[in-house]
N, C-alpha and C positions, 0 to 999 in steps of 0.2 A: 588295593590303593591305583589309584588312576596315577600314573605321570604325564609328567605337563604337558608331555609330547603327547600324548594320549589326548589327555582334554580339551588342548588346544583344534588339533582334529576333529574329535567330536561338536566342540562350536563352531569352526568353519564346514559343516557338513551341516550340521543345524539353519546356519547363513547362508548355505544358497538358493533355498527355495523363494525369502527375499530377496536377495540379490536380484535373480531373474525376474521378482513383481516388479523390481525400483527400477531394473532394465525396461519394462516394459510400459511404465507408469512414462517415462521421460520419452517413448516414444509414440507414445499417445496424442493424437492431434493438438498446436495450440496452450499443451502442456508447457515448455518450456516459456513461448510466447506469453504465460499470463501468470508463472513466477517471475521472469523479467519484468511484466506492466506492475506489477506488484512489490518489487523489488524495488523501481523508479519513482514509486508512489511514496516506499521510505527514505528515499531522497532526499523528495522534495519537501515531506513533511521533516527532516531532520535538520536541511537547510532553513524553514518556516523558520525551528524554532529560533534560530540570531537574526532570524532576517527583520520577527517580531520588533525584536529592541534596535535593530537599526532606523529600519521603519517610521517606532514610533516617535525615537529620541531625536536623529537627524534629518530625516527627514519632513517628518511631520508636525514636532515640536509636540510632541506630546509628554513628557515626560517618561520617568523610568513604569508608571505604574500604568500608560496606553500600550505598552507592550501583553500588557496582560490584557488587555480591552479586546485588543486586536484576534489576540489567540482567544476570547469570547466569543468574538461579531463567527474568527474560522468552527468554531462550535455549534455556535447554537443555527448555523445554513448544514451541520453534515443534522442535530436534530430536528430539523425541519424538514430533510431530504427522510426523515426515514418511513414517513406515511409517501411517499413518494416507490421511496424501495420495495413496499408493498408489493405490490403491481409490479415485479418480476416474478411471484409467485405463480407457480404454471406454468410460465411467458416462455412459448416453448424454444424461442431465439432471443439471445441476452445482447449476442453480439449489437446491434444498432445504435442500445441503448447504452454498453460500454466506449463504446466508439462516443455517441454524441457526450456523451458525461465527459471523457477523458479532453475531449478539443472545446468543452466548456472550461474546463478547467486550466488548462492550459491558453486563452481566451484570458480569464481571470488573470490568472498574476501579468499576463504580459501589456494585457492596460493598466494591471495595476504598475508596471514598471515602468512605462511611457511618462502618465500623467498622474503623482500621489498624491492625492489633496485628500482630508479627513474622512468626508465623508464617503468619498469615490472606493479609500480602502476600507471602513466597512464595510460596505457592499460588496466588491469584489468579493473580499476574504470572505462574506458570508457567504456568496455562487459559489465560490472555491472548496466549500465546506461544504455542502448540499452535493460540485460534481465531486469528489474527493468521494462523499457515505455511496453515491450511487456507482463509480468506480470498483470499490472496496467489494460491496455487496455481487454485484454482477460478475467480477475477476472472481469469489471464490462458489460462490454458484456454479458457475461452467470448471471451475476447475474440480468439485465435488461430481460433476455430470459426466467430467471427461476420466476423473481415476477409478482404476477397479477398488470395487468397497473395505479388501480387505488390504488395502493400499494409502486408503485415504487419512489414519493417522499419520504413519512416515510422512505423505505428501504434508499435511500443514504444520507438520514439525520440522520441514523442510523450507515452507514459505513463512514462519516463523523467523530462525536464521536467518534468510534471509532480508525480511525486513528491520532485524536488530541492526545484520551489518549494515544495509541500508542508514536508516536515523544515526549510527553511527560516523562512515563516511560523507552525508549531509551536515550536518554538525561539524562537522570534524576540516571540511573544502571552502564552505563557507565563508568564514573571515578571510580565508586567501585571496579571494575573487577580490 
């Protein structure tokens, strides 16, 4: 029978190679930046969930159901972008489309904030949804290329934890703004 101390020592020894792999992952070029970008994306999505209601009810006068329609416009833009992201397959350089999509996403929200109109809101949210999908696909693909295969599952676990935290942060902080 193992004593608790022996068991803990064995667990710690077995975990040592994984810790080294984790440290190697974080040293890979761009990994922290990509995880941060995906986290910022999640904060914005969390904020957007609250802002749909504010935009629909207070700014555009669409009523409560308008929030759902605005959300659908964002989603429709994402669906439309799926075909475009297929062009990322096998592409050696994904940083330029990632940067372009991030700029389009930011510009769409900036324009919406400056002059919210009903038609403009639907069009800009669809554009933002398309750009969001491009950001997500490019960033996740770059992560897959940057992280050793034996560490991918752990890395994507971290990405999902960061995303869930970002969604919560975005939705909780937005009413305070």
